[in-house]
C-alpha positions in Angstrom: -22.7 -40.3 -16.5 -22.5 -36.6 -17.4 -19.4 -34.8 -18.5 -17.4 -33.4 -15.5 -15.5 -30.2 -15.8 -12.8 -28.8 -13.6 -14.6 -25.5 -13.2 -18.3 -24.7 -13.1 -21.3 -26.6 -12.1 -20.6 -30.3 -12.8 -22.2 -31.6 -16.0 -23.5 -28.1 -17.2 -20.3 -26.4 -18.4 -21.7 -23.3 -16.7 -19.6 -21.3 -14.2 -20.6 -21.5 -10.6 -21.9 -18.3 -8.8 -18.6 -18.0 -7.0 -16.7 -18.1 -10.3 -19.0 -15.5 -11.8 -18.3 -13.3 -8.8 -14.6 -13.8 -8.8 -14.0 -13.5 -12.6 -14.0 -9.6 -12.7 -11.7 -9.5 -9.6 -9.3 -11.9 -11.2 -9.3 -9.9 -14.5 -8.6 -6.7 -12.6 -5.7 -8.2 -10.7 -4.1 -9.3 -14.0 -4.0 -5.7 -15.1 -0.5 -4.3 -14.6 -1.7 -1.0 -13.2 -4.3 -2.6 -10.8 -2.2 -1.9 -7.6 -1.7 1.8 -8.6 -5.4 2.2 -9.5 -6.4 0.7 -6.2 -4.0 2.8 -4.2 -5.2 6.1 -5.8 -8.9 5.2 -5.6 -8.7 4.2 -1.9 -6.7 7.3 -1.1 -9.4 9.5 -2.7 -12.1 7.6 -0.8 -10.2 8.0 2.5 -9.6 11.7 2.0 -13.2 12.4 1.1 -14.5 10.2 4.0 -12.1 11.7 6.6 -13.2 15.2 5.6 -16.9 14.5 5.4 -19.7 14.7 8.0 -18.9 11.0 8.6 -15.4 11.6 9.8 -16.2 10.2 13.2 -17.0 6.8 11.6 -13.7 7.0 9.7 -11.8 7.6 12.9 -13.7 4.9 14.7 -12.8 2.4 12.0 -9.1 3.0 12.7 -9.6 2.6 16.4 -11.4 -0.8 16.0 -9.5 -3.4 17.9 -8.1 -6.4 16.1 -6.9 -9.4 18.2 -4.7 -12.4 17.3 -3.5 -14.9 19.8 -1.9 -18.3 20.4 -2.4 -19.8 23.8 -1.7 -17.2 26.4 0.0 -14.9 23.9 -2.5 -12.3 22.8 -2.1 -9.1 20.8 -5.0 -6.8 21.0 -4.3 -3.5 19.2 -6.3 -0.9 17.2 -6.3 -1.4 13.4 -4.2 1.7 12.9 -1.3 0.2 14.9 -1.5 -3.1 13.0 -1.0 -1.1 9.8 1.5 1.5 11.0 3.7 -0.8 13.2 3.1 -4.1 11.4 2.3 -3.9 7.7 4.4 -0.7 7.1 7.4 -2.3 8.8 7.1 -5.3 6.5 6.7 -3.0 3.5 9.8 -1.0 4.3 11.8 -4.2 5.1 10.9 -5.5 1.6 11.9 -2.2 0.0 15.2 -2.3 2.0 15.9 -5.8 0.7 15.2 -4.8 -2.9 17.5 -1.7 -2.5 20.2 -3.9 -1.0 20.0 -6.4 -3.9 20.3 -3.5 -6.4 23.3 -2.0 -4.5 25.1 -5.3 -4.3 24.5 -6.7 -7.8 22.1 -4.6 -9.7 21.6 -1.2 -11.3 22.9 0.6 -8.2 26.2 -1.4 -7.9 28.4 1.5 -8.9 28.5 5.0 -7.4 28.1 6.6 -10.9 24.9 4.6 -11.6 23.6 5.2 -8.0 24.2 9.0 -7.8 20.9 10.1 -9.5 18.7 7.7 -7.6 20.4 8.6 -4.3 19.8 12.3 -5.0 16.2 11.6 -6.0 15.7 9.6 -2.8 17.1 12.4 -0.6 15.0 14.9 -2.4 11.9 12.7 -2.1 12.4 12.7 1.7 13.5 16.3 2.3 11.0 18.1 -0.1 7.8 16.6 1.3 9.0 17.0 4.9 10.0 20.6 4.1 6.7 21.5 2.5 4.8 20.0 5.5 6.9 22.0 8.0 6.3 25.2 5.9 2.6 24.6 6.0 2.4 23.4 9.6 4.7 26.1 11.0 5.3 25.9 14.7 1.9 24.5 15.4 1.2 21.3 17.3 1.0 19.4 14.0 4.6 20.2 13.0 5.7 17.0 14.8 4.1 15.0 12.0 6.7 16.0 9.4 7.8 12.3 9.0 4.5 11.2 7.6 4.8 12.7 4.2 8.4 11.7 4.1 7.6 8.0 4.7 4.5 7.8 2.4 6.4 9.1 -0.6 7.8 5.7 -1.5 4.3 4.0 -1.4 2.8 6.6 -3.7 5.8 6.5 -6.0 5.4 2.7 -6.4 1.7 3.3 -7.0 2.4 5.8 -9.7 4.9 3.4 -11.3 2.3 0.7 -11.2 -0.1 3.0 -13.0 2.4 3.8 -15.7 3.3 0.2 -16.2 6.2 -0.7 -18.5 6.1 2.6 -20.4 
């Protein structure tokens, strides 16, 4: 009887095609900066795609309906709503829990330690929203001032992931 291995094709010691395909992905995920790299790369792709001759396809992607259901309970919403109202809510909930932990027993447990991060957080909300309002003026798009204010934390976390433990 041939030697059996836990990975690869039995008896050959060679990786399976699936393992060959997944190995680079697993290596990338192990890199500390992988989340930041992915965020920045996909942001660049989205900006280029949304401002290209294929912008209609980009917008159509976000309007693609995604359905989940259990019995008679069915949710059928466009992809953009699943992300904006679902995943972003979970993201901000997790961020809120982490901030609460730091305020109660971590680095932000005293007002003296928390003063600079609180000031930075306020600035991180006010400055992007202010720049947006200055650029948008009194146009129809001025109502979108909250978008740059809310995305600030996601990009800050992405940059922190890029920088790693430096």
